Backbone bond lengths (Angstrom), bond angles and torsions (degrees), N, CA, C in turn:
res aa  C-N    CA-C-N  psi(-1)  N-CA   C-N-CA  omega(-1)  CA-C   N-CA-C  phi
1 M - - - 1.569 - - 1.464 108.43 -
2 K 1.342 112.44 138.22 1.451 121.18 178.62 1.524 113.04 -78.37
3 Q 1.307 119.33 130.44 1.423 119.42 178.07 1.555 106.12 -94.41
4 N 1.322 112.65 151.89 1.468 119.70 176.95 1.466 115.95 -118.15
5 T 1.425 115.13 23.57 1.387 122.11 177.28 1.526 110.68 -137.81
6 K 1.380 114.69 158.85 1.403 118.03 173.65 1.540 108.63 -146.39
7 T 1.291 122.79 166.07 1.415 121.98 175.16 1.483 113.12 -113.61
8 N 1.293 114.92 148.84 1.556 118.06 177.11 1.507 104.59 -103.74
9 S 1.384 111.67 -171.13 1.426 119.21 -177.39 1.519 115.46 -63.51
10 N 1.300 115.92 -26.47 1.488 122.39 -177.99 1.565 110.07 -85.65
11 S 1.305 117.26 -0.73 1.508 123.68 178.76 1.561 111.78 71.79
12 K 1.345 112.65 16.50 1.532 114.62 175.39 1.540 106.39 -83.42
13 I 1.309 117.60 142.84 1.440 120.84 178.90 1.570 106.14 -90.36
14 L 1.367 111.42 124.20 1.410 123.22 176.78 1.548 111.87 -101.31
15 K 1.262 118.26 139.06 1.509 115.37 175.61 1.523 108.61 -88.69
16 N 1.413 114.44 151.10 1.367 124.75 175.86 1.518 110.29 -94.30
17 E 1.261 118.72 -16.64 1.516 121.98 -179.85 1.474 112.01 -153.48
18 V 1.343 113.55 156.80 1.406 121.48 178.97 1.551 108.95 -125.65
19 F 1.360 114.67 137.62 1.447 117.47 -177.47 1.545 105.26 -106.61
20 L 1.402 113.91 128.68 1.452 120.05 177.91 1.546 108.62 -113.32
21 K 1.255 118.69 89.34 1.532 123.83 -173.34 1.506 108.24 -80.62
22 Q 1.316 116.95 127.13 1.465 124.83 178.70 1.561 109.72 -120.16
23 H 1.277 116.73 156.74 1.535 122.68 176.13 1.563 102.59 -119.93
24 L 1.325 109.20 139.66 1.455 120.28 171.76 1.522 108.02 -66.36
25 S 1.301 116.88 141.27 1.526 117.38 177.25 1.502 108.61 -63.35
26 K 1.327 117.46 154.53 1.476 123.20 -178.37 1.511 105.87 -66.31
27 L 1.338 120.33 -37.99 1.519 120.77 -178.17 1.513 108.29 -65.21
28 S 1.271 121.09 -35.82 1.456 124.57 178.74 1.480 108.51 -64.17
29 L 1.359 116.51 -44.34 1.444 120.71 -178.72 1.553 112.60 -61.75
30 V 1.356 111.28 -39.80 1.549 115.73 178.25 1.464 109.08 -61.72
31 F 1.342 119.17 -42.39 1.474 119.32 -175.92 1.559 108.86 -73.66
32 I 1.290 120.19 -18.28 1.475 120.42 169.73 1.494 109.54 -76.55
33 L 1.252 119.23 -41.46 1.463 126.12 -175.98 1.549 113.97 -71.02
34 L 1.317 116.63 -41.72 1.437 120.87 -174.19 1.480 116.26 -58.52
35 P 1.347 123.21 -48.23 1.430 122.92 172.83 1.618 113.01 -56.75
36 F 1.325 112.53 -41.13 1.519 117.48 -178.77 1.610 109.38 -63.81
37 L 1.351 113.92 -44.92 1.412 114.26 -178.86 1.481 111.27 -71.31
38 F 1.354 119.07 -33.03 1.490 117.22 174.73 1.575 113.70 -61.20
39 F 1.364 110.02 -36.67 1.419 114.10 179.03 1.489 113.80 -68.17
40 V 1.323 115.87 -39.32 1.504 122.35 178.58 1.514 109.91 -68.26
41 M 1.322 115.98 -37.87 1.558 118.46 179.88 1.477 107.61 -65.18
42 T 1.309 118.97 -39.84 1.466 123.11 178.88 1.547 111.63 -61.55
43 L 1.320 113.28 -42.64 1.485 118.62 179.90 1.491 111.36 -70.88
44 S 1.369 119.07 -25.93 1.501 121.75 -177.33 1.434 108.56 -66.62
45 V 1.352 123.04 -21.13 1.463 123.55 178.24 1.507 107.35 -60.60
46 F 1.337 119.59 -40.78 1.426 125.66 -178.91 1.590 112.76 -90.95
47 N 1.202 117.73 -15.24 1.472 120.14 -171.25 1.573 111.86 -144.51
48 S 1.223 121.29 139.38 1.448 121.71 -175.99 1.506 116.89 -91.80
49 Y 1.343 114.81 21.20 1.528 124.21 -177.51 1.495 110.02 -93.12
50 F 1.302 117.65 18.24 1.556 120.15 -177.42 1.509 111.43 -59.44
51 L 1.251 119.35 -39.26 1.440 120.39 179.94 1.521 113.06 -66.08
52 L 1.360 113.82 -40.20 1.461 116.85 178.52 1.585 112.86 -69.46
53 F 1.325 117.49 -36.48 1.478 120.79 172.16 1.458 115.06 -66.30
54 S 1.280 115.67 -41.01 1.475 120.65 -179.31 1.545 109.68 -67.29
55 L 1.330 119.46 -38.44 1.409 122.65 175.77 1.581 112.22 -62.62
56 L 1.367 116.46 -36.17 1.420 121.63 175.58 1.512 113.92 -61.99
57 S 1.378 115.52 -22.92 1.497 116.59 178.94 1.489 114.92 -79.44
58 I 1.311 115.14 -17.33 1.559 122.04 -177.59 1.612 110.47 -56.92
59 P 1.287 119.04 -39.40 1.458 114.97 -179.47 1.507 116.89 -63.79
60 V 1.360 116.71 -15.48 1.442 118.29 177.06 1.551 112.14 -64.15
61 L 1.373 113.98 -26.10 1.447 120.34 178.89 1.523 111.70 -64.67
62 S 1.386 117.44 -19.74 1.470 118.39 -179.10 1.545 113.75 -92.84
63 L 1.400 118.84 2.10 1.398 124.45 -178.48 1.531 110.48 -57.84
64 N 1.350 114.09 133.79 1.476 121.08 171.70 1.456 107.49 -151.65
65 Y 1.337 116.99 173.52 1.432 119.78 178.97 1.506 109.59 -141.48
66 K 1.331 115.50 161.88 1.466 117.74 172.00 1.454 110.75 -145.11
67 Y 1.388 117.21 154.25 1.498 120.45 172.11 1.539 103.78 -98.33
68 V 1.252 110.79 141.92 1.496 118.54 171.96 1.562 104.61 -112.48
69 I 1.349 114.04 109.94 1.401 116.10 -176.56 1.513 107.27 -108.93
70 K 1.355 117.66 124.21 1.478 120.63 -172.22 1.513 107.54 -109.83
71 N 1.342 114.01 162.09 1.420 118.30 -178.02 1.521 116.56 -68.24
72 N 1.361 115.40 -21.72 1.481 115.74 171.10 1.474 112.32 -91.42
73 F 1.359 118.93 12.96 1.423 125.56 176.71 1.533 116.66 63.32
74 E 1.307 116.63 25.32 1.450 119.68 171.30 1.495 108.22 -93.81
75 N 1.265 116.31 88.29 1.506 123.88 -170.76 1.439 112.33 -88.19
76 K 1.322 116.91 154.30 1.464 125.30 178.07 1.550 108.81 -131.90
77 L 1.280 110.70 150.84 1.523 124.15 167.30 1.538 108.12 -108.52
78 V 1.283 115.35 117.07 1.531 119.19 -177.99 1.532 105.97 -115.19
79 I 1.261 114.59 122.55 1.501 121.61 172.36 1.484 108.58 -98.19
80 R 1.335 115.81 131.18 1.450 122.88 -168.94 1.521 109.86 -126.71
81 M 1.307 116.96 147.31 1.450 124.69 170.53 1.488 110.13 -126.94
82 F 1.349 126.84 123.41 1.369 126.87 -177.65 1.508 114.17 54.45
83 S 1.382 118.74 35.99 1.368 124.98 178.78 1.599 112.34 71.02
84 F 1.248 118.92 12.20 1.481 123.90 171.97 1.451 109.46 -107.86
85 S 1.350 114.40 134.09 1.439 118.57 173.37 1.432 113.91 -61.60
86 F 1.355 113.92 123.89 1.505 118.82 -178.29 1.538 112.96 -101.18
87 F 1.440 111.41 -34.20 1.455 120.55 -177.52 1.455 107.38 -158.93
88 S 1.309 114.39 141.32 1.506 124.72 179.15 1.463 108.77 -133.96
89 Q 1.440 113.13 135.50 1.493 118.78 177.53 1.491 106.64 -143.65
90 K 1.385 114.39 152.61 1.450 119.38 174.77 1.539 110.61 -69.08
91 K 1.293 117.83 135.75 1.485 119.28 -178.20 1.526 108.74 -120.67
92 T 1.374 114.03 126.87 1.457 117.64 177.20 1.477 108.94 -93.39
93 L 1.343 113.22 125.41 1.578 120.31 177.64 1.600 105.75 -122.43
94 L 1.225 109.98 160.48 1.521 114.23 174.32 1.515 105.55 -71.51
95 Y 1.319 115.25 140.35 1.503 117.95 172.58 1.584 105.60 -80.52
96 P 1.312 115.70 117.62 1.434 117.34 -168.69 1.668 113.52 -74.90
97 I 1.269 112.99 145.63 1.380 122.92 169.12 1.616 107.17 -83.98
98 Y 1.289 112.96 -36.08 1.474 121.13 173.50 1.521 109.44 -151.62
99 I 1.334 114.67 159.59 1.479 122.56 179.22 1.573 106.13 -110.31
100 S 1.285 118.11 136.69 1.471 121.59 -177.27 1.610 107.57 -120.78
101 I 1.309 112.77 139.19 1.552 118.51 173.38 1.466 103.95 -113.25
102 V 1.309 118.21 124.60 1.437 125.43 174.43 1.497 114.40 -131.79
103 H 1.339 114.72 157.14 1.477 122.06 173.86 1.500 104.99 -101.80
104 Q 1.374 115.24 106.54 1.431 115.59 -171.38 1.514 109.63 -122.41
105 G 1.384 111.39 145.30 1.525 119.29 -179.17 1.461 110.23 -90.10
106 Y 1.436 114.98 146.24 1.373 123.73 176.45 1.507 110.43 -132.18
107 K 1.383 111.11 153.16 1.439 115.74 -179.68 1.592 105.49 -131.88
108 E 1.246 115.46 132.49 1.503 121.15 -178.86 1.579 109.82 -126.15
109 A 1.281 113.92 122.91 1.572 116.90 -177.51 1.523 105.43 -79.10
110 G 1.240 116.08 139.56 1.477 123.94 -179.93 1.516 111.68 -104.78
111 G 1.320 115.87 54.50 1.431 119.37 -177.95 1.512 110.58 -129.79
112 M 1.343 113.96 -170.47 1.447 122.15 178.80 1.469 108.30 -122.78
113 M 1.272 116.88 137.37 1.399 130.75 173.35 1.603 117.22 24.94
114 W 1.372 115.55 -90.53 1.468 120.34 -178.08 1.583 111.72 -83.42
115 Y 1.300 116.52 -7.60 1.476 118.34 178.23 1.535 106.26 -124.34
116 P 1.376 114.81 76.60 1.492 120.52 -169.04 1.595 110.40 -67.77
117 T 1.275 120.86 -23.11 1.394 117.73 -170.72 1.640 108.62 -120.58
118 V 1.315 118.89 23.27 1.453 124.53 -177.26 1.491 107.89 -63.99
119 L 1.292 122.10 -32.38 1.524 123.32 -179.20 1.472 111.06 -104.44
120 G 1.408 118.92 9.36 1.442 121.51 177.39 1.582 108.60 91.22
121 E 1.380 112.41 -170.17 1.404 117.65 179.85 1.542 109.53 -124.30
122 V 1.315 116.16 151.96 1.440 116.89 174.14 1.486 108.34 -120.70
123 R 1.356 111.13 129.53 1.469 113.21 -177.67 1.571 106.68 -121.01
124 Y 1.327 113.35 140.86 1.459 120.13 -178.69 1.515 106.75 -154.86
125 K 1.403 112.52 166.81 1.430 119.73 -176.07 1.597 105.86 -119.19
126 L 1.293 118.03 141.74 1.417 119.29 174.91 1.523 108.41 -133.15
127 Y 1.380 118.23 156.01 1.371 122.98 170.74 1.551 107.78 -84.47
128 V 1.337 115.00 128.06 1.531 123.26 -172.86 1.509 109.63 -121.67
129 I 1.311 109.04 136.58 1.515 115.32 170.03 1.540 106.84 -110.55
130 K 1.374 110.45 129.90 1.502 116.77 -173.41 1.626 108.07 -127.50
131 F 1.335 114.65 141.80 1.454 115.60 169.36 1.462 108.85 -96.16
132 F 1.352 113.09 136.90 1.526 121.12 177.83 1.482 110.58 -115.85
133 H 1.308 118.07 134.65 1.384 124.31 170.27 1.527 105.51 -142.05
134 G 1.387 113.98 106.75 1.493 121.74 -170.41 1.540 109.62 59.25
135 K 1.251 115.28 -125.12 1.481 120.31 -174.94 1.552 110.62 -95.38
136 K 1.278 117.33 -0.41 1.443 123.44 -177.23 1.540 109.06 -95.08
137 Q 1.267 115.47 151.80 1.474 122.33 177.18 1.469 115.12 -145.44
138 D 1.358 119.76 148.30 1.388 127.28 170.81 1.544 112.09 -122.81
139 T 1.231 121.03 131.66 1.463 127.54 175.60 1.482 105.21 -87.86
140 V 1.331 118.25 118.84 1.464 122.54 -173.63 1.525 111.23 -114.44
141 F 1.340 121.39 -18.84 1.416 123.23 -174.49 1.503 108.61 -153.20
142 K 1.328 117.46 139.31 1.462 125.88 173.12 1.510 109.49 -135.70
143 T 1.310 118.59 133.62 1.443 121.82 176.71 1.608 110.27 -153.10
144 S 1.245 117.02 158.26 1.451 119.98 173.83 1.441 112.73 -91.57
145 N 1.350 118.30 -1.83 1.494 125.06 -176.54 1.588 110.27 -102.08
146 K 1.307 120.86 113.53 1.407 121.40 -173.34 1.500 109.76 -71.80
147 E 1.302 122.42 -36.84 1.513 121.34 178.73 1.512 108.82 -64.11
148 K 1.258 119.90 -39.07 1.446 123.91 -176.86 1.497 106.62 -66.52
149 A 1.350 122.07 -43.28 1.436 122.84 177.53 1.481 112.28 -61.04
150 I 1.308 115.79 -43.17 1.549 120.11 -179.75 1.618 109.50 -66.09
151 Y 1.322 113.95 -38.06 1.503 116.44 -179.29 1.529 108.29 -68.28
152 K 1.310 116.84 -42.35 1.489 117.14 -175.26 1.531 109.38 -72.10
153 A 1.353 117.84 -30.52 1.492 120.61 177.97 1.609 108.52 -67.00
154 N 1.380 113.10 -42.64 1.359 115.79 177.70 1.583 113.80 -61.27
155 E 1.273 112.73 -42.98 1.527 117.38 177.29 1.494 110.31 -61.24
156 L 1.333 120.37 -38.87 1.444 121.29 179.84 1.462 111.44 -69.86
157 S 1.387 115.05 -38.24 1.466 119.61 179.61 1.536 110.41 -61.73
158 K 1.226 118.74 -45.78 1.471 121.62 179.57 1.460 109.83 -64.92
159 L 1.336 116.74 -48.38 1.490 119.49 179.61 1.492 117.07 -54.68
160 L 1.410 113.17 -47.87 1.571 120.64 -175.00 1.539 110.85 -94.39
161 N 1.411 115.72 -5.71 1.494 118.32 -178.79 1.553 111.62 57.20
162 V 1.317 113.46 49.20 1.524 118.15 172.40 1.511 110.54 -127.97
163 R 1.330 115.98 166.11 1.482 117.89 -174.33 1.478 112.17 -88.73
164 I 1.307 120.64 163.09 1.510 124.97 177.93 1.520 107.40 -108.50
165 Y 1.221 113.04 134.46 1.502 121.87 169.79 1.563 108.13 -105.93
166 N 1.262 117.95 97.42 1.468 126.39 -173.03 1.527 111.21 -89.84
167 T 1.312 123.07 103.52 1.459 121.12 179.46 1.439 112.08 -89.14
168 L 1.371 118.77 -0.39 1.454 120.74 178.01 1.453 113.60 -78.22
169 K 1.368 118.08 140.95 1.440 122.34 -179.11 1.538 106.60 -83.97
170 S 1.314 114.39 130.09 1.442 122.41 -173.63 1.515 112.03 -72.30
């Protein structure tokens, strides 16, 4: 079994990796499910297994992903379903000069393809952790919980030995 901790001379435990778990937005999941359900309903005309196939689409609602950021910066993107790894891929991120925590606004259209605003827009704010290198940036974590964003930024700062630029008011 692979360990993800080590000890230094002061007997403090240092992490070798940080997990940044994210959830897909519910609206994104609906847009993943709708084509599948349309396909299944079309097939149900010829076959009576519609209920079985529609129940198979429910696990899509549990999709989430996480970034695994390691101290040697060999990062991975892991897509999960019901807390089981479904897919894993190497993820290239900018090695940060500094990490920033911001409270950022987002807007999501609630429509379909050629009618993007048929269901209106949803606006919300999230606490975001970004890696900055020069004028380039990578968003690595989004959450609605301020304390969790600060905690994860501190973990990343210790892991990568970079400073944090915190734009949040204390």
